[in-house]
Phi, psi and omega in degrees: 000135179302114184295329176302311181298311183302315182293319182294323189280333185289133170297142183227162171233136179247122187246357180219091184210116176275119186297323178292342179273008172256014182286093180287154180305326181293319180289325178297318180291318181300311182291329177298314179295321183292325181267359182057050177253132179274124180255153178279029181227140183277332183204181179298322178297321180288330177290314182299324180293328180291337185280018171264135184207166187253340177201190186294317184290319179290331171298313186296323182299317181282332175301312182283327176299320181290334182294345185293343177286345183269099188236329186244159183294338177291321179299318176292320174304312181295313178306311182289320175303319179295320178295317183294327175297316176297319182296316176302322173300329178268013176062038173276133178255340186209133174233148176230098195254147177268153170220150183244092183294330180296333176297334188258313181300327179291345174261016184064026167273128184298141173308316181296329175297309186302301192286326178297319174297312182293312180296324177301317181290319181298315175300318180290323178300322179293315184286321186268330185244351180073020178265114174282171189206162163220148183243130185239120181272123181258143172266139176281117192279348172286347174267180187278157174303320182296320179293323174298314179297321177297321181289323178297318174302322184286331182283346184298335179283352181245020189301330181290348183251342180249124190264331187208167169238156181221186182220122183217192182090199188299117180282312186301125179085000181232070188293157181303330184299334179306330190245020185297320183290326175298315180289330174300314178297318183299315180295326175300323181276000173100006176279143166283168184225139174222166176202148169285135174196146181074029169260286167265342175278163188280168173306330181302331179290329174295317177301313183299316181300322178284320189270331185258320179268347176058042192291154172274331181213151174254123179275124184080260181077007189295338181279005180297328181302343175291346183235094185304320181297323178292323178302312176302321174300311183295328174291307181306317182274356187048042180290118179293142168245120177273089190272144183231090192299310183295321181298312180306320175291311185298327178266011172067023171294321174230144181290318181228160176293328177296341177268356185295145185268009183310314181297316180298320180297317177299315182295332175284353178094008176286153180268088186263142174232160177249139186212171185252347176063268178235073193297329179293334181265338191251002167091015175176141176273188193295327177295321175297317176301313178302309186294314183289329178287325172300318184287319187286327186249007180052049177294142176265180184301319183295325180295314187292321174301310182299319180297317181287324174297317185299321180301318177288322174306315188277353183290172177263014176292162174296158177303323182289320174296321175304308190288331176295318180287323183294321174300320176295322174302311182302315176303319181293325174299316181296315184293339181271000000 
C-alpha cells in the first residue's frame, strides 16, 4: 500500500505539541508588525535562518525570543488557529496541546490573556474543523519549583479550561523530583499529569516522572532503551511515549532519522506515538513526521496502523470516544 496515501487517510491524534512552537516565521513577522515590536531580523528569510540551532538550549534561546511577539489574546488565538488548520490538513481529529504560561507572564502578559486566546481558538476549531482538544499547562523546569507552584495557583481560576499539567524546557540538571510537591498539589486539584523525560535526560528521569509525578504519559522517553528493566515496566504498564522524531534529530538526540529507535520501541511492545513537538522550528507537522519516519525506518502498514491507534489509546479522551476513533482508524485501514 502507498504509505503516503495511508498516512494521509488515517485519522490521527497529536499528543505532544507546544503551541508556541508552531510560530512560523511569517506569523512572527506579522505579529511583530501588528504589535510594533522590533525584531533582530529584517525579514522572514532571516528569521528562518535563525531557526537553525545545535541543541536543546540553543533552540530554547530562539524559542523564548520569538515568544515576545505574543502579547494579546488575538495573537494567541491566531497562533492556535493556524496550527489547527494545518492539523486538519493532516487529518488530525484530536489534539492535546501544551502551553507555557511562564514564558508569557514573565513578560507581564496576563495569564488570562494567554489562555483566553488559546481556548477561544480551540473551541472554534472544534466547532468549525471537528478537532476535539485537551489543554495541558507546562511548567518550565529551568525555573524554580516555587515559580511553578505560583503558576499552578494562578491556573486554578481556569480549571475548567486546563485538563492536565506537564513539565518541559531544559531537561539536563532539572530532574522531575524537583517538582514533586507541585505535581502533588496539581493532582489534588484534579489535574492529570505528564512530563518530558528521557530526551536529553537519563532513564532515571523517566523513573522519577513515573514514581514521583505519577504521570499518565511520558513525553519523549526515547532513552528508556538504556535501561532494560525500565523498558519492561513501560511495556507492562503500557505507559505511552509521545515520541517526536524530527525534533529528536534536529536537537541531536539522534544524528539521523535512520538511527532513531522508534521502530525498536514499537517492536518491544511499547505504546509509542508520533508527534511534531515544535514543528515551526523542527521542520514538519505530524503528517511530515509520519511520512519521513516511515521512509527512514521502513515502517510497514502494521507499524503505521499501530502508531495511529496508540495515539487515541494514549489520549485523555473518554473511553467511548477513544473506541470510536480507534474504530475509524481500523475502518480506514480496511478501506485502503
